C-alpha positions in Angstrom: -20.5 4.4 11.9 -20.2 7.7 12.5 -16.6 6.9 13.5 -15.7 5.7 10.5 -16.0 9.2 9.1 -14.6 10.5 12.5 -11.4 8.2 11.9 -11.1 9.5 8.3 -11.3 13.1 9.4 -8.6 12.7 12.2 -6.3 11.1 10.0 -6.6 13.8 7.0 -6.1 16.6 9.6 -3.2 14.9 11.1 -1.3 14.3 8.1 -1.9 18.0 6.8 -0.7 19.5 9.7 1.9 17.6 10.7 3.6 16.6 7.1 5.1 20.5 7.0 7.1 20.3 9.8 8.3 16.7 9.3 9.5 17.6 5.6 11.3 20.4 7.2 12.9 18.1 9.8 13.8 15.6 6.8 15.2 18.5 4.9 17.3 19.5 7.7 18.7 15.8 8.1 19.6 15.4 4.6 17.2 12.5 4.1 17.0 13.0 0.5 16.4 10.2 -2.1 19.0 8.4 -4.3 17.7 7.9 -7.6 18.2 4.0 -9.2 20.9 4.2 -11.9 18.8 2.7 -14.5 15.5 5.0 -14.0 14.3 7.2 -17.0 16.5 9.9 -17.3 13.7 12.4 -16.4 13.8 11.3 -13.0 17.4 12.4 -12.4 15.8 16.0 -10.8 14.3 13.7 -8.3 17.5 13.2 -6.1 17.8 14.9 -3.2 13.8 15.1 -2.2 13.0 14.1 1.0 12.2 10.5 1.6 10.5 8.2 4.5 7.3 10.2 4.2 5.9 6.8 5.2 6.7 7.5 8.7 4.2 10.2 9.0 1.5 8.2 7.1 2.1 5.3 9.4 2.1 7.3 12.8 -1.1 9.6 11.7 -2.9 6.3 10.7 -2.0 4.7 14.1 -3.3 7.9 16.2 -6.3 8.0 14.3 -7.5 4.5 14.1 -6.8 4.0 17.8 -8.7 7.0 19.4 -11.3 5.7 17.0 -11.3 2.8 18.2 -11.5 3.7 21.5 -14.3 6.2 21.1 -16.2 2.8 19.5 -15.6 1.3 23.0 -14.6 -1.7 20.9 -11.0 -2.7 20.4 -10.9 -6.7 19.1 -7.9 -8.7 18.9 -8.4 -8.6 15.1 -8.0 -5.0 15.1 -4.7 -5.4 17.2 -3.6 -7.9 14.8 -4.3 -5.8 11.9 -2.9 -2.4 13.7 0.5 -4.7 14.6 1.1 -6.2 11.1 0.7 -2.9 9.5 3.4 -1.4 12.1 5.7 -4.6 11.6 5.4 -3.8 7.7 6.3 -0.1 8.2 9.1 -1.2 10.4 10.8 -3.4 7.5 10.3 -0.2 5.2 11.6 2.0 7.9 15.1 -0.5 8.1 15.2 -0.2 4.3 14.9 3.3 3.8 17.3 4.1 6.4 20.2 1.9 5.4 19.7 3.5 1.8 20.1 6.7 3.5 23.0 5.6 5.6 24.8 4.1 2.8 23.8 6.9 0.4 22.5 4.8 -2.4 19.4 3.1 -3.6 20.2 -0.5 -2.0 19.0 -1.0 1.6 17.5 -4.1 3.5 18.9 -7.3 1.6 15.9 -9.0 0.0 16.1 -12.3 2.2 16.0 -9.9 5.0 13.0 -7.8 3.8 11.0 -11.0 3.0 11.8 -12.3 6.4 10.2 -9.3 8.4 7.3 -9.6 5.8 6.9 -13.1 6.2 6.2 -12.6 10.2 4.2 -9.4 9.6 1.9 -11.6 7.3 2.0 -14.8 9.5 0.2 -13.0 12.2 -3.0 -12.4 10.5 -3.1 -15.6 8.8 -2.7 -17.4 12.0 -5.2 -15.6 13.4 -7.7 -16.0 10.8 -6.9 -20.2 11.0 -7.1 -20.8 14.5 -10.3 -18.8 14.6 -11.7 -20.9 12.0 -12.0 -18.4 9.2 -10.4 -20.1 6.2 -13.4 -20.2 3.9 -13.0 -18.1 0.9 -15.8 -15.8 -1.0 -15.2 -15.7 -5.0 -16.7 -12.6 -5.5 -20.0 -13.7 -3.5 -20.5 -16.4 -6.5 -19.4 -19.3 -4.5 -17.5 -20.4 -1.1 -15.4 -22.8 -0.5 -12.9 -23.9 2.4 -9.2 -24.0 2.2 -8.6 -25.5 5.8 -5.0 -25.5 6.3 -4.1 -24.1 3.0 -5.8 -20.8 4.0 -2.6 -19.9 5.7 -0.4 -20.4 2.4 -3.2 -18.1 0.5 -3.1 -15.6 3.3 0.5 -15.4 2.8 0.6 -15.1 -0.5 -2.2 -12.3 -0.3 -0.4 -10.4 2.4 2.8 -10.1 1.2 2.2 -10.1 -2.5 -0.1 -6.9 -1.8 2.6 -4.9 0.1 5.5 -6.2 -2.6 2.8 -4.8 -5.2 2.4 -1.2 -4.1 6.0 -1.1 -3.5 6.5 -1.5 -7.2 3.9 1.0 -8.2 5.5 3.6 -5.8 7.6 5.0 -8.6 6.2 8.0 -10.0 5.0 10.9 -8.1 1.8 10.6 -6.1 1.0 7.3 -8.0 1.2 4.8 -5.2 -0.6 7.3 -2.5 -3.5 8.2 -5.1 -4.3 4.5 -5.7 -4.1 3.5 -2.2 -6.5 6.2 -1.2 -8.8 5.0 -4.3 -8.4 1.1 -2.9 -8.8 1.8 0.8 -11.9 4.1 -0.3 -13.6 0.8 -1.7 -12.1 -1.5 0.8 -13.8 0.9 3.8 -17.2 0.9 1.8 -17.0 -2.7 1.5 -16.0 -3.4 5.2 -19.0 -0.7 6.1 -21.4 -2.3 4.4 -20.8 -5.8 6.2 -21.0 -3.8 9.3 -17.2 -4.7 9.7 -16.9 -1.0 11.5 -13.5 -1.7 13.5 -11.8 -2.6 10.0 -13.6 -0.1 8.3 -12.5 2.5 10.7 -8.6 1.4 10.1 -9.2 1.4 6.6 -10.9 5.1 6.3 -8.0 6.3 8.3 -5.7 4.7 5.8 -7.4 6.3 2.9 -7.7 9.7 4.0 -3.8 9.7 5.4 -3.2 8.7 1.4 -5.1 11.8 0.2 -3.5 14.1 2.8 -0.2 12.9 1.7 -1.0 13.4 -2.1 -0.8 17.0 -1.5 2.6 17.0 -0.6 3.7 14.3 -2.8 1.7 14.9 -6.3 3.9 16.2 -8.9 6.4 17.9 -8.4 6.8 16.0 -5.3 8.1 17.6 -2.1 8.6 14.3 -0.2 8.2 10.3 -1.1 6.6 7.8 1.0 9.8 5.3 0.6 9.4 1.7 1.9 8.4 2.8 5.2 5.1 4.2 3.5 4.6 1.6 0.4 5.5 -1.5 2.4 3.0 -0.7 5.3 0.2 0.2 2.6 0.5 -2.6 1.0 0.7 -4.8 3.8 -2.3 -3.2 5.5 -4.2 -3.5 2.1 -3.7 -7.1 2.0 -4.1 -7.9 5.8 -7.5 -5.7 5.5 -8.7 -7.8 2.8 -8.1 -10.9 4.8 -9.3 -9.9 8.1 -12.6 -8.7 6.2 -12.8 -11.9 3.9 -12.7 -9.9 1.1 -9.4 -11.2 -0.7 -10.9 -11.6 -4.3 -12.5 -8.1 -4.2 -9.1 -7.0 -3.6 -8.4 -7.3 -7.4 -10.5 -5.1 -8.9 -10.0 -2.5 -5.9 -5.7 -2.8 -6.5 -6.1 -3.9 -10.2 -3.4 -1.3 -10.9 -0.9 -2.7 -8.2 -1.5 -6.4 -10.0 -0.7 -4.9 -13.3 2.6 -3.6 -12.2 3.1 -6.4 -10.3 2.5 -8.5 -13.6 4.7 -6.4 -15.8 7.7 -7.0 -13.7 7.0 -10.8 -13.6 6.3 -10.7 -17.3 9.5 -8.7 -17.8 11.7 -11.1 -16.0 11.0 -14.4 -17.3 11.2 -12.9 -21.1 14.1 -11.6 -20.7 15.6 -14.8 -18.5 13.9 -17.5 -21.4 14.5 -15.4 -24.4 16.7 -12.7 -24.1 14.3 -10.5 -25.1 12.3 -7.8 -23.1 8.4 -7.3 -23.3 8.6 -3.7 -22.2 10.9 -0.7 -22.6 11.3 -1.3 -18.8 9.5 -2.6 -15.9 7.2 -1.7 -13.7 4.7 -0.7 -16.8 4.7 3.0 -15.6 8.2 3.2 -16.6 7.6 1.7 -19.8 5.1 4.4 -20.8 7.5 7.0 -19.4 10.0 5.9 -22.1 7.1 5.6 -24.9 7.0 9.4 -24.5 4.0 9.7 -21.8 4.7 12.6 -19.4 4.6 11.6 -15.8 1.5 13.4 -15.1 -0.3 11.6 -18.0 0.6 8.2 -16.9 -0.2 9.0 -13.1 -3.6 10.6 -14.5 -4.1 7.4 -16.6 -3.5 5.2 -14.0 -5.7 6.9 -11.6 -8.5 6.7 -14.0 -8.3 3.1 -14.3 -7.8 2.3 -10.6 -11.0 4.8 -10.1 -13.2 2.6 -12.7 -12.3 -0.8 -11.8 -12.8 0.2 -8.2 -16.0 1.7 -8.6 -16.9 -1.0 -10.7 -15.9 -3.7 -7.6 -18.0 -1.8 -5.1 -21.0 -1.3 -7.4 -21.0 -5.4 -8.2 -20.3 -6.1 -4.1 -23.2 -3.7 -3.3 -25.2 -5.7 -6.1 
């Protein structure tokens, strides 16, 4: 269990140390963010801020997790699959970020192409869980049921949904990084409590990489994680939930991600069916900005909501 702390510490220090030269590298190579045309006007000053910071998160997590797993002298196929899936989601995000920079626009990888890579990244752990006869699901520990072959569809939904949910949340300085740190910390505690040390090591590395990255990503952000970071973090959140049989516990741990996603779905359905918008803008963090809230206020309130629900989820899990 000590290696869970070791993994967290290595990841934290690596991100803190390597982010400074990496941000300088991004600045020298003009890897600046292009702002969405319909974004709130208050975001105009963010144009040109270095992006693709997710590369440092992913690299440091992989190093910290692999080193810790080797020290643990246990590197199961499940851990390999989790890390491979994490890397594939990161690759999808990297291609998207690179295309945006190359085209000098906020439009990167085509939606179908991005979804295809996400599908492959989610399919690997989904199939693994199916062939190893782990298709049972626990609903908050209250009751269990076996999905059989339908579990694969459920796993794909959880993993791809998580990836896109954190991607949608990454719209304000520090929002996705802070909430991810909280969510993965809760996930680490749950995994450790069920003696799933290998997955806890990976989750701890991700959690503390996010907390370290937050030092550079908080308002005003010196760097953005980009899709490289948000897609990878979201994918890992879902994959660890599936691999650790904690699928439904992702709800309290990632409640803000879910609310952000629901706000987009509600907005789209409402506009297409009635021609009216429920929110001034979606995802919902932009709605609060347009209601007059400062960016920092939105982020801190969302942190509080995420922390309350994650804490409640962990306490419920313990009880």
